[in-house]
N, C-alpha and C positions, 0 to 999 in steps of 0.2 A: 281170305286168310284172317286168322285171329291176331289182333294187335296185342302186344305186351305192354302198351303204354300205360295201362292202369296198374301195372305191377311195379312197386317201388324196388329200387336196387337192393336196399337193405333187407326188405322182407323176403325177396327172392333168395338172397344168399343165405339168410338164416334158415329158411325152409330147406335149401339145398344141403347144408351141412348136417342138419338134423336127419334128413332122409338118408344121407350117406351112412350115418352111424348104424342104421338098421338094415343096410343092404350090402351084400357081398357080390363083387364083380369078378368074374373069371378073367384072368389075363389071356390075351390072344395067343395063338399057338406059337408064334415066333418068339414070344417071351418065355413061354413054358418050356420051350425046347422040344416040342413034339414034332416039329417039322422045320429044321434049321434051314432047309433049302427054299422055304416058301417066301413070298414077297410080303413086305409091309403094305397093307391096304390103306391108302392115304387119301384124305379129302381136304381140299383147300377152301377155306371160308374167307372171303375177301380176295378178289381175283385180279385187281389192277394195281398199278403203282408198286409198292413194296410187296403186296400180296403176290403179284405176278412174278417178281424176281425170286421170292421165297419158293413158290410152287415150282418154278422152272428148275431151280437147283435141287430141291428135294426129289422131284420126279426124275431127274437125270441119273439118280443112283440105280444101279442094276438090281438092287434088292427092294426097290419101291415100285409099287403100281398105283397110279393115280386113278381112283375109282369114282370121283365125283368132284364137282365144283359148285360153289354157292356164293351168290352175291345179291344183295337186295336191289341192285341196279343191273338188270340183265344186259344193258349196253356195255357194261364193263367186263363182260366175260368173253368178248370176241378174241382178244389176244391169247387167252389161255387155252382155248379149245383145241388148237393144233397140237398142244402138248399131250393130249389124250382124247382123240376124236370120238371114241366110243363112250367116254364118261358122261353121264347125265349131268345136266345143269339144274340147280335148284335156286329158288329165290329166298326160301325160308330154311334156315339151318335145322330147325326142329323137325320139319318134314323130312329133310334129308336123313337125319339121324334115325328117325322113326322108320322110314322106308328101307334104308340100307342096313340098319342094325349091325349085326356081327360082320358084315362085309367091310366095315370101316374099323381099322385098328388105331389110327391116329389122325389128328387134324392139325392144320395150321390156322391161326387166327390173325388176320391182318385187316382189321376193321377200325372204325373210329374208337377212340379210347373208352368212351362210356359203355361200349358193348363188350370189351375184353373180358371182364369178370363174368358176366352172365353167360356168354357163350362158352368160355373155358370151363366154368363150373358145371354147366349142363353136360358138356362132353365128358368131363372127368367122372361125373355121376354115372355115366353109361359105360365107364371103363375104358375110355379112349385116352391115349397119350396125347399131350398137347404141346405144340410149339406156338407160343404167343408172342407177337411183336411187342417191342417196347413202346411207351412205358407200360409195364405190366398192367397197372390199374390206375385209376384216378385218385384213389385214396389208400392210405396205409391199411385201413381196416379191410378193404376189399382184398388186398394182397395177402393179408393174414388168413382170411377165409379160404383163399385159393390154396395156400400152403397146407392148411388143415385138410382140405378136400383131397389134394393130391396124395397125402399120406394115408388117408382113410381108403381111398380107391386103389392104392398101390400102383399108380401109374407113373410113367416117366414124363417129366416136364422140362421145358427149356424156354427161356425168354430170348427172343431174337434181338441181337445187338451186334450189327455187322462189324463195327470197329473192334469189338472185343475179340473177334475171331481172326483178325488180320495179323499177319506176321510182324508188321511194323509196330503194332501195339506191344507184342511180347518182347520184341527187341529193345524198345525204348524202356519198358518197365524193368527189364533185366539190367540194362545199363545203369539206370538210376539206383537200383538195389545194390549194384556192384560198386557204387560210389564214384562213378565216372565224372559227375558234376559236383561232387562233394555233398555236404549236408544240405538238405532242402529245408529252408525256413519259411518260404511262402510260395504259393502257386497262383498264377494269374491266367485265367482262361477267358477267351472271348468268342462270341459268335456274331456274325455280321448280318443277322436277320432281325426283324422286329416282330413283336407279338401280333401286330395288326397288318403284317405285310401281305397277308393272303386275302382276307375279305375286305379290309379297309374300313370296316364298320365298327361303330361304338355301341349301337343299339339295334334292336330288331327293326327290320325295314317296315315302313308303313304300308307299302304296296306288296301285293302277293301275285305270284304267277302260278299257272296250272302246273301240277306235278307231271313230269314226263311219264309217258305210258310205260316205259321200261323200269320205272322206280316205284317200289312199294314204300311210301313215306312212313306208314305205321311201323313197318319192320325197321326202317332206318332209325326212327326215334327210339324204338325199343323201350327201355326202362326210364328214359329221361322224360321230363315234363313235355307234354305235347305242345307244339307250336306250328304255325303254318310253314309251308315249304319255303316261301320267301322268294325264290328265284335261283337261277343257275349261279353257283359259286358264292351264294350267301352262306350256306352251310355245307353244301355238297356240290361237286366233289372236292375234298381235301381242305376246304376252308373252315371246317369244323374245329380245327385246333385253336382258333382264336376264342371260342365261346366256352364259358365256364361249365355249361351243362353237358358239353360233349368232349372237349379236349383238355389239355393240361398246360396250354401256353407254350412259350418258347423254352422255358426251363424244363417242362415235361417232354418236349420234343428233343432238345439238344443236351439236357442235363446228363443223360447217361453217357453221351459221347465226351462231354467235358470233364465229368467227375469220375467216371469209372476208371480211366487210366491213372488218375491221381491216387485213388484208393488202392488200386493194385500195386502201383510202383512203390508207394510208401507203406504198404501193408497196413492200412488203416482198418481197424476193426471196431473201435469204440464210437460212441455217439458224439456229435459235436458238442462243445461246451456252450456255444451260442451260434445263432444264425440271425443275421441282420439284413433286411432288404430295404432298398430305396427304389421306388418305381414311379412311373408316370403313365397316364392313359388307361388306368384300370377303373372299372365301375362294377356294378352288380351283374352285368352281362358278359363282359369280356375280360380277358387276362391283360396284364400290363403290355403297353407298347414297347417300353424300355425298362430295364431294371438292372440293378447292381446288387449282387448278393454276396455277403461275406460270411464264410464258415470259419469258426475257430475250432480247431481239432486238437485234442490233447496229445 
């Protein structure tokens, strides 16, 4: 398989947006209204953890047919297969999109943060609707490119943020807007995890282990700088959040859950006047182990 590790994230996204400007994609039949009784042909990219729960819920809808699964680590597709036993399993999402083409209307993306933008952009270029897990991207620039791409391709998009969809979220926001607790002057939010709570490492490990046969390490690295596999739970599975090349740290993981309810309840639309961060345990490789962030909102 071809590795994308030689492609920089910024170069890929620039090329993607430019290409989209010159290309027109036809909306699938269910959007055009040609066959309102047809099912949405859906493919899940990233099939374990949050990916599994997303795929399970999406595939449970009677208007959805799961037509494919994709994960760079084939060992992580075992749980999802019973949801659609006839659906083929792919290791490379590009091959899946190439081979199935118009048989896919929409995809879910539940992969390490550093691959959200490249996978979503590629899918939108091909006219696929995208449900991408939070945090949407690692950088503001990537998020803006995705917004431009979605508009140019005319596709429907959604960022997965489970708390935003919960009834308790809406109830609390409505209560605050109705003045139940009076005027809000300050909000304090906490999360009980640490930035290094998963891998426990501050630097790349000196030793390396063989890559499992089920894992394509080149595909996992994608557009990030290449580095050795390191070993189980150094980066994969799930411990990638600690590392700056792959994740977004504790604030990237939990920030949407902590800040989104506040922004909704207080109807905040403007930018912060200032953002101040105090942290410990951060270096050029990993995000902070602990941090306190103060946002001043107009």
